C-alpha positions in Angstrom: 124.7 104.6 121.3 125.9 105.3 117.8 126.7 101.7 117.2 123.0 100.9 117.5 122.5 102.2 114.0 126.0 102.3 112.6 127.4 99.0 113.9 126.9 96.8 110.9 129.3 98.0 108.1 129.5 95.9 105.0 130.3 96.4 101.3 127.9 95.0 98.7 126.8 95.7 95.2 123.1 96.2 95.0 121.3 93.4 93.3 118.0 93.6 91.5 115.7 91.3 93.4 112.0 90.2 93.2 109.8 91.0 96.2 108.0 88.5 98.4 104.3 89.0 98.3 101.8 87.2 100.4 98.8 88.7 98.4 98.4 91.3 101.2 99.3 94.8 102.2 101.4 96.0 105.1 101.3 98.6 107.9 104.5 99.6 109.8 103.6 99.5 113.5 105.7 102.3 114.9 105.2 102.5 118.6 108.4 104.3 119.6 109.5 105.3 123.1 106.9 107.1 125.2 107.3 110.9 125.8 106.3 111.9 129.4 104.2 108.8 129.9 102.4 109.1 126.5 102.0 106.0 124.3 101.9 105.7 120.5 99.5 103.2 119.0 98.5 102.3 115.5 94.8 102.2 114.6 93.7 100.2 111.6 90.2 100.5 110.0 88.7 97.9 107.6 85.7 98.5 105.4 83.8 95.8 103.5 82.7 97.4 100.2 81.1 94.2 98.9 77.7 92.6 99.4 78.8 89.5 101.2 80.5 88.7 104.5 84.3 88.7 103.9 87.2 87.3 105.8 90.7 88.6 106.2 93.8 87.5 108.1 96.2 89.6 110.1 99.8 88.6 111.0 102.2 90.6 113.1 105.9 90.5 112.3 108.0 91.8 115.2 110.9 94.1 114.2 114.2 92.5 113.3 112.7 89.0 112.6 112.3 87.0 109.5 108.8 87.5 108.2 108.9 84.9 105.4 105.4 83.3 105.4 105.3 79.6 106.4 104.2 77.0 103.9 100.9 76.8 105.6 99.9 80.4 106.1 96.5 79.4 107.7 98.4 78.3 110.8 99.6 81.8 111.7 97.9 85.1 112.3 94.3 85.9 113.2 91.4 85.2 111.0 88.5 87.8 111.2 85.2 88.4 109.4 83.4 91.6 108.5 79.8 92.2 107.4 78.9 93.8 104.1 79.0 97.6 104.3 80.6 97.6 107.7 83.7 99.4 109.0 85.6 98.0 112.0 88.5 99.2 114.0 91.1 96.6 114.7 92.1 96.4 118.3 94.3 94.1 120.4 96.0 92.6 117.4 99.4 94.0 118.1 101.1 93.5 121.5 101.3 96.6 123.7 104.5 98.5 123.1 105.5 96.3 120.1 107.2 97.6 117.0 107.1 95.8 113.7 104.7 95.5 110.8 101.3 94.0 110.3 100.4 91.9 107.3 96.8 92.2 106.1 95.7 89.4 103.7 92.2 89.9 102.3 89.8 89.9 99.4 89.8 92.8 97.0 86.4 94.0 98.3 88.0 95.1 101.6 89.8 98.4 102.0 92.1 99.5 104.8 93.3 102.8 106.3 95.6 103.4 109.2 96.6 106.2 111.6 99.1 106.9 114.4 97.7 108.1 117.7 99.3 109.8 120.7 97.6 108.8 123.9 98.1 110.5 127.4 98.6 108.4 130.6 94.9 109.1 131.3 93.8 107.5 128.0 93.0 110.7 126.1 93.9 110.9 122.4 95.8 114.2 121.8 97.0 113.8 118.3 96.6 111.5 115.2 98.5 111.2 112.0 97.7 109.4 108.8 99.8 106.3 107.9 100.1 104.6 104.5 98.9 101.2 103.7 102.0 99.7 101.9 101.2 97.8 98.7 103.1 97.1 95.5 102.9 100.7 94.3 104.6 102.1 97.4 107.6 99.7 97.2 111.0 100.8 95.8 113.0 98.5 93.6 116.3 97.2 94.8 119.0 99.7 94.2 116.7 102.7 94.0 116.9 105.7 96.3 114.0 106.8 98.5 114.1 110.0 100.6 112.4 110.6 104.0 112.0 114.3 104.6 111.2 116.5 107.5 113.0 114.6 110.4 114.0 116.6 113.5 115.1 116.6 117.1 115.0 119.4 119.7 116.0 119.8 123.3 112.4 120.7 124.0 111.4 117.1 123.3 110.7 116.8 119.5 112.1 113.6 118.1 112.0 111.4 114.9 112.2 107.7 114.6 113.0 105.9 111.3 112.2 102.5 109.9 112.7 100.3 106.8 110.6 97.3 105.6 112.2 94.8 103.2 110.1 92.8 100.8 113.0 90.6 99.6 113.5 86.9 99.8 117.0 87.4 101.2 118.3 89.7 104.0 118.5 93.2 102.7 121.5 95.5 103.1 120.4 99.1 103.3 122.3 102.3 103.3 120.9 105.1 105.5 122.4 108.5 104.9 121.1 111.5 106.8 121.7 115.1 105.8 121.2 118.4 107.6 119.2 121.1 105.8 122.5 122.7 104.5 123.3 119.3 102.8 126.1 118.4 105.2 126.1 114.7 106.1 125.3 113.5 109.7 127.9 111.0 110.5 128.9 108.2 108.1 126.4 106.3 106.0 124.8 103.6 108.3 124.5 100.2 106.7 121.9 98.0 108.3 120.6 94.5 107.6 116.8 93.9 107.4 115.6 90.3 107.5 113.6 88.8 104.6 110.1 90.3 104.6 111.2 92.0 107.7 111.4 95.3 109.5 113.9 97.5 111.3 113.0 100.5 113.5 115.2 103.0 115.3 113.8 105.2 118.1 115.2 108.7 118.2 117.5 108.1 115.3 119.0 111.6 115.3 119.8 111.3 119.0 121.6 108.0 118.3 123.7 109.8 115.8 124.7 112.5 118.3 122.4 115.3 117.1 120.7 117.3 120.0 118.9 120.0 118.0 118.4 119.8 114.3 115.5 120.3 111.9 114.5 119.6 108.3 116.7 116.5 108.1 116.7 114.3 105.0 117.3 110.5 105.1 118.4 108.8 101.8 117.7 105.1 101.8 118.9 102.5 99.3 118.5 98.7 99.8 119.7 95.5 98.0 116.1 94.2 98.1 112.7 95.8 97.4 111.9 98.1 100.3 109.7 100.8 101.9 111.2 103.5 104.2 109.6 105.9 106.6 109.9 108.3 109.6 107.8 109.2 112.5 108.0 112.6 114.2 106.5 113.6 117.5 106.6 117.3 118.4 107.3 118.5 121.9 103.8 119.9 121.9 101.3 117.1 122.8 99.2 117.8 119.7 101.8 117.0 117.1 102.6 113.7 115.4 103.4 112.9 111.8 104.3 109.9 109.6 106.8 110.6 106.9 106.5 108.1 104.0 109.5 108.1 101.6 109.1 110.5 98.8 108.3 109.3 95.3 109.6 111.9 92.7 109.8 111.4 89.0 113.4 110.2 89.4 112.4 107.7 92.1 109.4 106.0 90.5 109.2 102.3 90.0 109.5 101.7 86.3 107.6 99.2 84.1 108.8 95.7 83.5 109.8 92.7 85.6 112.5 93.1 88.3 115.9 92.7 86.6 114.9 94.6 83.4 116.1 98.0 84.9 119.5 99.1 83.8 121.4 101.1 86.4 124.6 103.1 86.1 126.3 104.7 89.2 129.2 107.0 89.8 129.5 107.3 93.6 131.4 110.2 95.2 132.8 113.1 93.2 133.1 112.0 89.5 133.8 115.3 87.8 135.2 118.8 88.4 135.1 121.1 85.4 138.4 122.9 84.9 139.9 125.1 82.2 142.0 122.2 81.0 139.2 119.6 81.4 135.9 121.5 81.1 133.7 118.6 79.9 133.0 115.0 80.8 131.0 112.6 78.5 129.7 109.5 80.2 128.5 106.7 77.9 125.3 105.3 79.3 126.3 101.6 79.0 123.3 100.6 81.0 121.0 101.5 78.1 121.4 98.5 75.8 121.6 98.6 72.0 118.4 97.7 70.3 116.3 98.2 73.4 113.7 101.0 73.5 113.3 102.8 76.8 110.0 104.3 78.1 111.6 106.0 81.0 115.1 107.3 81.7 116.0 109.0 85.0 119.1 110.4 86.4 120.1 112.3 89.6 123.3 113.8 90.9 124.7 116.3 93.4 126.2 119.6 92.1 128.1 122.3 93.8 128.2 125.7 92.1 131.4 127.7 92.9 131.2 130.8 90.7 129.6 131.7 87.4 132.2 132.0 84.7 130.2 133.6 82.1 127.7 136.5 81.9 125.0 134.3 80.3 124.4 130.5 80.4 126.5 127.9 82.2 126.0 124.4 80.8 125.1 121.7 83.3 124.3 118.6 81.1 123.4 117.4 77.7 121.4 114.1 77.4 122.0 113.0 73.8 122.3 110.1 71.4 125.6 110.1 69.6 124.9 111.6 66.2 121.6 113.0 67.4 119.0 113.6 68.5 119.3 115.8 71.6 116.9 114.6 74.2 117.5 117.3 76.8 120.0 119.9 78.0 120.1 122.0 81.2 121.5 125.6 81.3 121.7 127.9 84.3 121.9 131.7 84.2 123.1 133.1 87.5 122.7 136.8 86.9 118.9 136.4 86.4 118.4 133.2 88.4 117.0 131.6 85.3 116.8 127.9 84.4 116.5 126.7 80.7 115.6 123.1 80.0 116.1 122.5 76.3 114.0 119.6 75.1 115.1 119.6 71.4 114.0 121.2 68.2 114.1 124.7 69.8 111.6 123.7 72.4 112.5 125.2 75.7 110.9 125.6 79.1 112.2 128.2 81.6 111.8 128.9 85.3 113.3 131.1 88.0 115.2 129.6 90.9 117.9 130.5 93.4 121.1 129.1 91.8 123.3 130.6 94.4 127.1 130.6 94.1 129.1 128.5 96.6 126.0 126.3 97.2 125.1 122.6 96.9 122.2 121.3 95.0 120.5 118.0 94.2 119.3 117.6 90.6 116.8 115.0 89.5 115.6 114.5 86.0 113.0 112.3 84.4 112.6 111.7 80.7 109.2 109.9 80.3 108.4 108.8 76.7 105.1 107.2 77.7 103.8 110.5 79.0 105.9 112.5 76.5 107.1 114.8 79.3 110.4 115.7 80.9 110.6 116.9 84.5 113.5 118.6 86.4 113.5 118.8 90.2 116.0 120.9 92.1 116.7 120.5 95.8 118.7 122.6 98.2 119.2 121.5 101.8 116.7 118.7 101.4 113.9 121.1 100.3 112.5 121.2 96.8 113.2 124.7 95.4 112.2 124.2 91.7 110.2 122.0 89.4 110.2 122.5 85.7 108.3 120.3 83.2 107.8 120.3 79.5 106.7 118.2 76.5 109.5 116.2 74.8 110.2 116.3 71.1 112.0 113.0 70.7 109.9 110.3 72.3 112.0 107.3 71.1 114.9 106.5 73.3 116.9 103.8 71.5 120.3 103.3 69.9 121.7 100.7 67.6 125.2 100.6 68.9 126.2 104.3 68.5 125.4 104.8 72.2 123.6 107.4 74.3 125.7 109.8 76.5 125.2 112.1 79.4 127.6 115.0 79.0 128.5 117.3 81.9 129.9 120.8 81.1 130.9 122.2 77.7 134.2 121.9 75.7 134.4 125.7 75.0 132.3 128.9 74.9 129.6 128.7 72.1 127.9 131.7 70.5 129.3 134.0 73.2 126.4 132.8 75.3 127.0 129.2 76.5 129.9 128.6 78.9 131.5 125.6 80.6 130.8 125.5 84.4 134.5 126.0 85.4 135.0 125.0 89.1 131.6 123.3 89.5 131.7 119.9 91.1 129.5 116.9 90.3 129.0 113.8 92.5 126.8 110.8 93.3 125.4 110.1 89.9 122.7 107.4 89.3 121.1 106.7 85.9 118.3 104.3 85.4 116.6 103.0 82.2 113.2 101.3 82.1 112.5 99.3 78.8 109.2 99.5 76.9 107.1 96.5 77.7 
């Protein structure tokens, strides 16, 4: 059973790729396996907001098939019409029990919405859940990470399915990594292949991976082509159903510019342990090119706090151009559960949080020069435990060859207040830079 999701293991560098768009939007059709005779169906509603009759075309792409549009798109799918001001519910456009995605190609005057519905064997609707209509704004760039939160499985009957849609011109290789709420990994990372403009769906994914009872599971997804990831959870109670679209945090957002303009730097696995003999690590951000001004820089990493080594502030990172200025720095004070985000020129924002010893955290940071704001997100066990934002003082991120560094730790104790984080561990770093357009 585990081979159903883990059986394809390949090694590949993630390539920045352009999406395939057929001037439409997409809906994942997540039928799933019935529970006690119930069925899951997808309802799609279309509204004509214009003053004329409008036509639109639907095309169903079954899961695990190549959905690349044919040269003559008019030969496939179903063509429909809708009167001005009318709203219609699409029925019988997807085969019963089918799983895949539905392409909707239409004029801009038409709007769409979708929902999941649980239906009893007697035909009664017992639960509905809103689904997204997937357009350009919901699609992640190749190489970015998206997170699907809130997955679960119980012996009483609750279960979660997961799925991925690829919008690439080539087969997409996607990493799916699932974590329990305490941040421990469930099995090894599963590497799957999704066909071009295609879809993959896994019923009862947690059961496939051997989990019988688990809640608040997080799935991290990263693909070599543009993609959209999701989950579907059906509770044991007949009134529960939910669609989990992948999260879009500041550190996950799609940046400006054409595909290929985004610079990405990664350090996979554990890349630094702060010790007495080696308390600091400076990483040159070589993905930020000389002479290029960046409107958005994001970075994220995993961090384990062992013990606090000083009575005041332990230094997590400094984001700085060599020779100045300081863009941002993060300090943690354990005795008072305090976070300080230094944004340069004595501008600081503070917030309380539970920076517990002997605990794992996920840190995500966004430096947005267009909005002139920096945002820090802190996760523990897949749950967001803190968000701190503040205005930046240095809105020009550019260098002329001197370089920009991300510095973890501190070389020594400064001012009897700022300490290196001795014993703390850092892993799975990803830094992205989005040039000004």
